[in-house]
C-alpha positions as a Markdown table, in Angstrom:
| # | Residue | x | y | z |
|---|---|---|---|---|
| 1 | Unk | 24.0 | 122.5 | 74.1 |
| 2 | Unk | 27.5 | 120.9 | 74.1 |
| 3 | Unk | 27.7 | 117.3 | 72.8 |
| 4 | Unk | 27.7 | 114.5 | 75.3 |
| 5 | Unk | 30.8 | 112.6 | 76.1 |
| 6 | Unk | 29.7 | 109.6 | 74.0 |
| 7 | Unk | 29.0 | 111.8 | 71.0 |
| 8 | Unk | 32.3 | 113.6 | 71.3 |
| 9 | Unk | 34.2 | 110.2 | 71.5 |
| 10 | Unk | 32.3 | 108.9 | 68.4 |
| 11 | Unk | 33.1 | 112.0 | 66.4 |
| 12 | Unk | 36.7 | 112.2 | 67.6 |
| 13 | Unk | 37.4 | 108.6 | 66.6 |
| 14 | Unk | 35.3 | 108.3 | 63.5 |
| 15 | Unk | 37.4 | 107.0 | 60.8 |
| 16 | Unk | 40.5 | 106.6 | 63.1 |
| 17 | Unk | 42.9 | 103.7 | 62.6 |
| 18 | Unk | 42.3 | 102.8 | 66.2 |
| 19 | Unk | 38.6 | 102.3 | 65.6 |
| 20 | Unk | 37.3 | 99.0 | 66.9 |
| 21 | Unk | 36.6 | 96.8 | 63.8 |
| 22 | Unk | 35.5 | 93.7 | 65.7 |
| 23 | Unk | 37.4 | 90.5 | 66.5 |
| 24 | Unk | 40.2 | 89.5 | 64.1 |
| 25 | Unk | 39.3 | 86.9 | 61.5 |
| 26 | Unk | 40.6 | 83.4 | 62.0 |
| 27 | Unk | 43.2 | 82.1 | 59.7 |
| 28 | Unk | 42.2 | 79.3 | 57.5 |
| 29 | Unk | 43.7 | 76.0 | 58.5 |
| 30 | Unk | 45.9 | 74.5 | 55.8 |
| 31 | Unk | 46.5 | 70.8 | 56.1 |
| 32 | Unk | 50.1 | 69.7 | 55.5 |
| 33 | Unk | 51.0 | 66.1 | 55.2 |
| 34 | Unk | 53.5 | 65.0 | 57.9 |
| 35 | Unk | 56.8 | 63.4 | 56.9 |
| 36 | Unk | 57.0 | 59.6 | 57.2 |
| 37 | Unk | 59.9 | 57.6 | 58.6 |
| 38 | Unk | 61.4 | 56.8 | 55.2 |
| 39 | Unk | 61.6 | 60.4 | 54.2 |
| 40 | Unk | 63.8 | 61.2 | 57.2 |
| 41 | Unk | 66.1 | 58.2 | 56.8 |
| 42 | Unk | 64.4 | 55.7 | 59.1 |
| 43 | Unk | 64.1 | 52.4 | 57.2 |
| 44 | Unk | 63.3 | 50.0 | 60.0 |
| 45 | Unk | 62.8 | 49.7 | 63.8 |
| 46 | Unk | 64.9 | 47.8 | 66.2 |
| 47 | Unk | 62.0 | 45.6 | 67.5 |
| 48 | Unk | 58.4 | 44.8 | 66.6 |
| 49 | Unk | 57.0 | 46.3 | 69.7 |
| 50 | Unk | 54.3 | 48.9 | 69.5 |
| 51 | Unk | 55.5 | 52.5 | 69.4 |
| 52 | Unk | 54.7 | 55.2 | 71.9 |
| 53 | Unk | 54.8 | 59.0 | 72.1 |
| 54 | Unk | 56.2 | 61.3 | 74.7 |
| 55 | Unk | 57.8 | 64.6 | 75.6 |
| 56 | Unk | 61.6 | 64.8 | 76.0 |
| 57 | Unk | 63.2 | 67.4 | 78.3 |
| 58 | Unk | 60.0 | 69.1 | 79.3 |
| 59 | Unk | 61.5 | 70.1 | 82.7 |
| 60 | Unk | 65.0 | 71.2 | 83.6 |
| 61 | Unk | 65.2 | 68.1 | 86.0 |
| 62 | Unk | 64.8 | 65.8 | 82.9 |
| 63 | Unk | 68.4 | 66.8 | 81.9 |
| 64 | Unk | 71.1 | 66.0 | 84.4 |
| 65 | Unk | 74.8 | 66.5 | 83.8 |
| 66 | Unk | 77.7 | 65.2 | 86.0 |
| 67 | Unk | 81.3 | 65.6 | 85.2 |
| 68 | Unk | 83.7 | 62.6 | 85.3 |
| 69 | Unk | 87.3 | 63.1 | 86.6 |
| 70 | Unk | 90.5 | 61.6 | 85.2 |
| 71 | Unk | 90.1 | 58.6 | 87.5 |
| 72 | Unk | 86.6 | 57.9 | 86.1 |
| 73 | Unk | 84.6 | 58.9 | 89.2 |
| 74 | Unk | 81.3 | 60.7 | 88.6 |
| 75 | Unk | 81.0 | 64.1 | 90.3 |
| 76 | Unk | 78.2 | 63.9 | 92.9 |
| 77 | Unk | 77.7 | 66.4 | 95.7 |
| 78 | Unk | 77.6 | 64.3 | 98.9 |
| 79 | Unk | 79.0 | 66.6 | 101.6 |
| 80 | Unk | 78.3 | 70.3 | 102.2 |
| 81 | Unk | 80.5 | 70.7 | 105.4 |
| 82 | Unk | 84.0 | 72.0 | 105.6 |
| 83 | Unk | 86.8 | 69.4 | 105.9 |
| 84 | Unk | 87.8 | 68.8 | 109.5 |
| 85 | Unk | 91.5 | 68.1 | 108.7 |
| 86 | Unk | 91.9 | 71.6 | 107.2 |
| 87 | Unk | 93.2 | 74.0 | 109.9 |
| 88 | Unk | 94.8 | 77.4 | 109.8 |
| 89 | Unk | 96.1 | 77.1 | 113.3 |
| 90 | Unk | 99.9 | 77.7 | 113.7 |
| 91 | Unk | 101.7 | 75.3 | 116.0 |
| 92 | Unk | 102.8 | 77.4 | 118.9 |
| 93 | Unk | 106.2 | 76.9 | 120.6 |
| 94 | Unk | 107.4 | 77.9 | 124.0 |
| 95 | Unk | 109.7 | 80.9 | 123.3 |
| 96 | Unk | 111.0 | 80.9 | 126.9 |
| 97 | Unk | 113.0 | 77.7 | 126.2 |
| 98 | Unk | 114.4 | 79.0 | 123.0 |
| 99 | Unk | 117.7 | 80.8 | 123.9 |
| 100 | Unk | 119.2 | 80.8 | 120.4 |
| 101 | Unk | 117.5 | 82.7 | 117.6 |
| 102 | Unk | 115.5 | 80.1 | 115.5 |
| 103 | Unk | 115.9 | 82.1 | 112.3 |
| 104 | Unk | 119.1 | 83.3 | 110.7 |
| 105 | Unk | 117.6 | 86.6 | 109.5 |
| 106 | Unk | 116.6 | 87.4 | 113.1 |
| 107 | Unk | 119.8 | 88.4 | 115.0 |
| 108 | Unk | 120.4 | 87.1 | 118.5 |
| 109 | Unk | 120.1 | 90.5 | 120.1 |
| 110 | Unk | 116.8 | 91.1 | 118.3 |
| 111 | Unk | 115.5 | 87.7 | 119.5 |
| 112 | Unk | 116.5 | 88.5 | 123.1 |
| 113 | Unk | 114.8 | 91.9 | 122.7 |
| 114 | Unk | 111.6 | 90.2 | 121.5 |
| 115 | Unk | 111.5 | 87.9 | 124.5 |
| 116 | Unk | 112.0 | 90.9 | 126.8 |
| 117 | Unk | 109.3 | 92.8 | 125.0 |
| 118 | Unk | 106.7 | 90.1 | 125.7 |
| 119 | Unk | 107.5 | 89.9 | 129.4 |
| 120 | Unk | 107.9 | 93.7 | 129.9 |
| 121 | Unk | 105.0 | 95.9 | 130.8 |
| 122 | Unk | 106.3 | 98.7 | 128.7 |
| 123 | Unk | 105.0 | 99.3 | 125.2 |
| 124 | Unk | 108.4 | 99.3 | 123.5 |
| 125 | Unk | 109.1 | 98.7 | 119.8 |
| 126 | Unk | 111.7 | 96.3 | 118.4 |
| 127 | Unk | 112.9 | 97.4 | 115.0 |
| 128 | Unk | 114.8 | 95.2 | 112.4 |
| 129 | Unk | 116.2 | 96.6 | 109.2 |
| 130 | Unk | 114.6 | 95.0 | 106.1 |
| 131 | Unk | 116.3 | 96.7 | 103.2 |
| 132 | Unk | 118.3 | 93.5 | 102.4 |
| 133 | Unk | 115.2 | 91.2 | 102.7 |
| 134 | Unk | 113.0 | 90.2 | 99.9 |
| 135 | Unk | 109.3 | 89.3 | 100.2 |
| 136 | Unk | 110.2 | 85.7 | 100.9 |
| 137 | Unk | 112.6 | 86.5 | 103.8 |
| 138 | Unk | 110.1 | 89.0 | 105.3 |
| 139 | Unk | 107.3 | 86.3 | 105.1 |
| 140 | Unk | 109.6 | 83.8 | 106.9 |
| 141 | Unk | 110.2 | 86.3 | 109.7 |
| 142 | Unk | 106.5 | 87.0 | 110.1 |
| 143 | Unk | 105.8 | 83.3 | 110.3 |
| 144 | Unk | 108.5 | 82.7 | 112.8 |
| 145 | Unk | 107.2 | 85.5 | 115.1 |
| 146 | Unk | 103.7 | 84.2 | 114.9 |
| 147 | Unk | 104.8 | 80.6 | 115.5 |
| 148 | Unk | 106.6 | 81.4 | 118.8 |
| 149 | Unk | 104.7 | 84.4 | 120.1 |
| 150 | Unk | 101.3 | 84.0 | 118.6 |
| 151 | Unk | 99.1 | 87.1 | 119.0 |
| 152 | Unk | 101.4 | 88.5 | 121.8 |
| 153 | Unk | 103.6 | 90.3 | 119.2 |
| 154 | Unk | 102.3 | 92.3 | 116.2 |
| 155 | Unk | 104.6 | 92.5 | 113.3 |
| 156 | Unk | 104.4 | 95.1 | 110.5 |
| 157 | Unk | 106.6 | 96.4 | 107.6 |
| 158 | Unk | 107.1 | 100.2 | 107.6 |
| 159 | Unk | 109.1 | 102.6 | 105.5 |
| 160 | Unk | 111.2 | 105.3 | 107.3 |
| 161 | Unk | 113.4 | 107.7 | 105.3 |
| 162 | Unk | 113.0 | 105.5 | 102.2 |
| 163 | Unk | 114.3 | 102.5 | 104.1 |
| 164 | Unk | 112.2 | 99.4 | 105.0 |
| 165 | Unk | 112.0 | 98.1 | 108.6 |
| 166 | Unk | 110.2 | 95.4 | 110.4 |
| 167 | Unk | 108.5 | 96.6 | 113.6 |
| 168 | Unk | 107.5 | 94.4 | 116.4 |
| 169 | Unk | 105.1 | 95.7 | 119.1 |
| 170 | Unk | 103.5 | 94.0 | 122.1 |
| 171 | Unk | 99.8 | 93.4 | 121.7 |
| 172 | Unk | 97.7 | 95.7 | 123.9 |
| 173 | Unk | 94.1 | 95.0 | 124.5 |
| 174 | Unk | 91.9 | 97.3 | 122.4 |
| 175 | Unk | 94.4 | 97.6 | 119.6 |
| 176 | Unk | 93.9 | 95.8 | 116.2 |
| 177 | Unk | 95.7 | 92.5 | 116.2 |
| 178 | Unk | 97.2 | 90.6 | 113.3 |
| 179 | Unk | 94.4 | 88.4 | 112.1 |
| 180 | Unk | 95.8 | 87.6 | 108.6 |
| 181 | Unk | 95.2 | 84.1 | 107.6 |
| 182 | Unk | 98.2 | 81.9 | 107.3 |
| 183 | Unk | 97.8 | 79.1 | 104.8 |
| 184 | Unk | 98.8 | 75.6 | 106.2 |
| 185 | Unk | 102.2 | 74.4 | 104.9 |
| 186 | Unk | 100.9 | 70.8 | 104.5 |
| 187 | Unk | 98.0 | 71.8 | 102.2 |
| 188 | Unk | 98.1 | 72.5 | 98.5 |
| 189 | Unk | 97.5 | 76.1 | 97.3 |
| 190 | Unk | 94.4 | 75.2 | 95.3 |
| 191 | Unk | 91.0 | 74.2 | 96.6 |
| 192 | Unk | 88.9 | 71.9 | 94.5 |
| 193 | Unk | 85.2 | 71.7 | 95.2 |
| 194 | Unk | 81.9 | 70.7 | 93.5 |
| 195 | Unk | 79.2 | 73.1 | 92.4 |
| 196 | Unk | 75.7 | 71.7 | 92.1 |
| 197 | Unk | 73.2 | 74.0 | 90.4 |
| 198 | Unk | 69.6 | 73.9 | 89.1 |
| 199 | Unk | 68.1 | 76.1 | 86.3 |
| 200 | Unk | 71.2 | 78.4 | 86.2 |
| 201 | Unk | 74.1 | 78.4 | 83.8 |
| 202 | Unk | 77.8 | 78.2 | 84.9 |
| 203 | Unk | 78.6 | 81.8 | 84.2 |
| 204 | Unk | 75.8 | 83.1 | 86.4 |
| 205 | Unk | 76.7 | 80.6 | 89.1 |
| 206 | Unk | 80.3 | 81.8 | 89.0 |
| 207 | Unk | 79.1 | 85.4 | 89.3 |
| 208 | Unk | 76.9 | 84.7 | 92.3 |
| 209 | Unk | 79.7 | 82.7 | 94.1 |
| 210 | Unk | 82.2 | 85.5 | 93.4 |
| 211 | Unk | 79.8 | 88.1 | 94.8 |
| 212 | Unk | 79.4 | 86.2 | 98.1 |
| 213 | Unk | 83.2 | 85.8 | 98.4 |
| 214 | Unk | 83.9 | 89.4 | 97.3 |
| 215 | Unk | 86.0 | 88.1 | 94.5 |
| 216 | Unk | 86.2 | 88.3 | 90.7 |
| 217 | Unk | 84.7 | 85.4 | 88.7 |
| 218 | Unk | 88.0 | 85.3 | 86.8 |
| 219 | Unk | 89.5 | 83.7 | 90.0 |
| 220 | Unk | 87.5 | 80.5 | 89.4 |
| 221 | Unk | 88.5 | 77.8 | 86.9 |
| 222 | Unk | 86.2 | 75.1 | 85.6 |
| 223 | Unk | 85.9 | 72.7 | 82.6 |
| 224 | Unk | 83.3 | 74.3 | 80.3 |
| 225 | Unk | 79.9 | 75.9 | 80.7 |
| 226 | Unk | 77.0 | 73.6 | 81.6 |
| 227 | Unk | 73.5 | 74.2 | 80.4 |
| 228 | Unk | 71.1 | 76.4 | 82.2 |
| 229 | Unk | 68.0 | 74.2 | 81.8 |
| 230 | Unk | 69.4 | 71.3 | 83.7 |
| 231 | Unk | 70.7 | 69.9 | 87.0 |
| 232 | Unk | 74.4 | 69.9 | 86.8 |
| 233 | Unk | 77.4 | 69.0 | 89.0 |
| 234 | Unk | 80.9 | 70.1 | 88.1 |
| 235 | Unk | 84.3 | 70.8 | 89.6 |
| 236 | Unk | 85.5 | 74.3 | 90.4 |
| 237 | Unk | 89.0 | 75.3 | 91.5 |
| 238 | Unk | 90.2 | 78.5 | 93.3 |
| 239 | Unk | 93.5 | 79.6 | 94.8 |
| 240 | Unk | 93.9 | 79.8 | 98.6 |
| 241 | Unk | 90.4 | 80.3 | 99.8 |
| 242 | Unk | 89.5 | 78.6 | 103.1 |
| 243 | Unk | 86.9 | 75.8 | 102.7 |
| 244 | Unk | 84.8 | 77.0 | 105.6 |
| 245 | Unk | 84.5 | 80.4 | 103.9 |
| 246 | Unk | 83.2 | 78.7 | 100.7 |
| 247 | Unk | 80.6 | 76.7 | 102.6 |
| 248 | Unk | 79.4 | 79.6 | 104.8 |
| 249 | Unk | 79.4 | 82.5 | 102.3 |
| 250 | Unk | 77.6 | 80.5 | 99.5 |
| 251 | Unk | 74.9 | 78.9 | 101.7 |
| 252 | Unk | 72.3 | 81.6 | 101.0 |
| 253 | Unk | 72.6 | 81.3 | 97.2 |
| 254 | Unk | 69.4 | 79.9 | 95.7 |
| 255 | Unk | 69.6 | 76.8 | 93.4 |
| 256 | Unk | 73.4 | 76.5 | 94.1 |
| 257 | Unk | 75.1 | 74.1 | 96.5 |
| 258 | Unk | 78.9 | 73.9 | 97.2 |
| 259 | Unk | 80.7 | 71.0 | 98.8 |
| 260 | Unk | 83.1 | 68.0 | 98.6 |
């Protein structure tokens, strides 16, 4: 007759190191005298009031950090909406009334051809040699075209037979238009904003914001890493990122608010 399961288990584990030996014995309590005030350098109290006990920094909300700028103002997040005075709209001009080319690098015959291109029904291409132009000159030409013609003319830089050209085509419905953002000339290149965070350190907050904006955390600058177990508000700085994008993209992040 084969042994029962209980008998087999008992024989198998007899003398094993995993054998149940009962509950662990409690350690003996050893009383240790506490230090008194004099032993740690406290010789007297400020007042004769009765002392009290308490817990310091039990929760992350007990520790709050706010940066102070050079003018002495405390950093406090008060506004989470994009500034209304910031606009990327380009002032449009009436090209019909401009008979003389507005830019030296655009010859008069090319300017006349561009005006004819907009009013024509044919999908012609106006080409301008750009071998003698640097990046600054090409950017000025692009801005000029967008200023006077808006989305009616699409400008692009192409290379043909190892030579650079600027091509101007009339916008046709269904084709991809030039939607590149043009930074306002009257605004600084750097955007400063406040980051309020709870129970998260600065490096992790930087990573989360960078993920939302599809940017590297190295693009952000800030003054030091603030504690994780705290509520902190600090200044961030980034180069040429639209404020509305900062507000919209970072809104879903938990425990992080961006504004001001």
